Steps between C-alpha positions, in 0.01 A plus 500: 500500500488524117317733266171403340655439161738236643263283704388230255833474318688480832277216621532308174881541500502367857292201385744432218790488750307259724428272204867507400621406849235250601573146615323289236413209731413675822308785336267252325390348831123520551428694816122491501199427279214751475142369497645150501569533128804373318450792261546754777822424680753729668868424465795622706584737212147658519568595862855624433379722217206623704716580803779674309275699264266606780797609713636709214160654423437593863809725502243748370273535802211643295442190289249223549645163404242249375676176417355161419673376811415785733356850555642808672278806547740783579345746747144404400535645152220436250563214250541614138458871586820518698811349341423125487744235376355177365761224499485141382834379630496175300225450241519135400614352831402141407696536173804615695468212747496251208789663309274634223612832363173692505517731802557872564477788746233768434471846657259792457485836673153658527439858607170691500339188348733505199780263414803731487774240469502129412746232409601136487824306554535173301827336611489230229464765231768722662236770468373791710220698337362818664240764419428840650212742455716803428639348178216247431769276354624152585876468535688172515853386574482287187354645179154365426447425131132417489425177320235526229392153395130551427257296706642371826401320817300631800631474855213418740553533877224407746485390864478135615158553664215662309127551549255313277429815298873563455553143384234557234675822404830310480344261245394792279841665530672176393264479202601854404868414534461190281308694233695829496861415574744217432426341838530522876830544687542487876839507680400556863627859491264773386790748501695292250191467281454875503865563423490272199183671380680835538791388281264358238538128554135457598177638356295543817489467879201419715529525877183370663504612866877502532661720772564870452875460559509244210376731228449863597860605426471374141200714407699819424787306345264327260326825417836656416544233234155569355337189654144560619415412860172460690471425873290477813642527852309342788703521820814302424337318204567617147324413176722609211480460122779616265525428131646603166191361330217750518221257414607244765542781754144625446350150516691415819375821664147407392533152651608649838209746483266207437654335807421808713835676478509844343855587394665841463743602226833588655644843432823593677396866543178406680434387856458127556141380554530349848 
């Protein structure tokens, strides 16, 4: 068992060791395909990370582990009120399978409906970044010198299957991106997009019904760098907007409201709207 202030960092350090010791060929093997979609594959490394991180987390018997690849409800505890770990073992699985360098491991600890710890491990950046509520600061193994280059691009993440109304909303979002930023970027890893927004390489991020384990951990880290965040949680779906451009941020929020999605401004000292 480890103390509360060690959980997220311990898991990310474990992930870093798994990345360092992986077999490049075998670990890229596709194990299964979710929803029969080439965009939603599971590799051998996904399962290794899930198994090893879940096993480590469960050394604390009072924690619920909610991973993209599985769910463990310890002693019928209540999600998000009791200590709940959200883990995306390998965000960007398809990238990893195709030897593209945009992938990461993301972890958040939620307690009493507040994110109390969060972090990300990016093996190709040799970076682990973590945040905790007690300090309200993001700490990184490598110093982050935020890039300031004026207008930048917008990362836009959305699912492969959308309703007709969401497809219309997608058109309006793309129009906003074309008009208010230097263009659209999409790498197949929401976590990498959010990290590069955090360090200043991007202007904005739009997550249109991504998964909670893809983006929730980044909300307090982005806030700690002065980047505004709005969100809506619906089960395991997450709508998330983050931007350094106030005008674009407001207009994106308005477009989602027009599409029937009221978003909430994230504040790390407030309970999540679930």
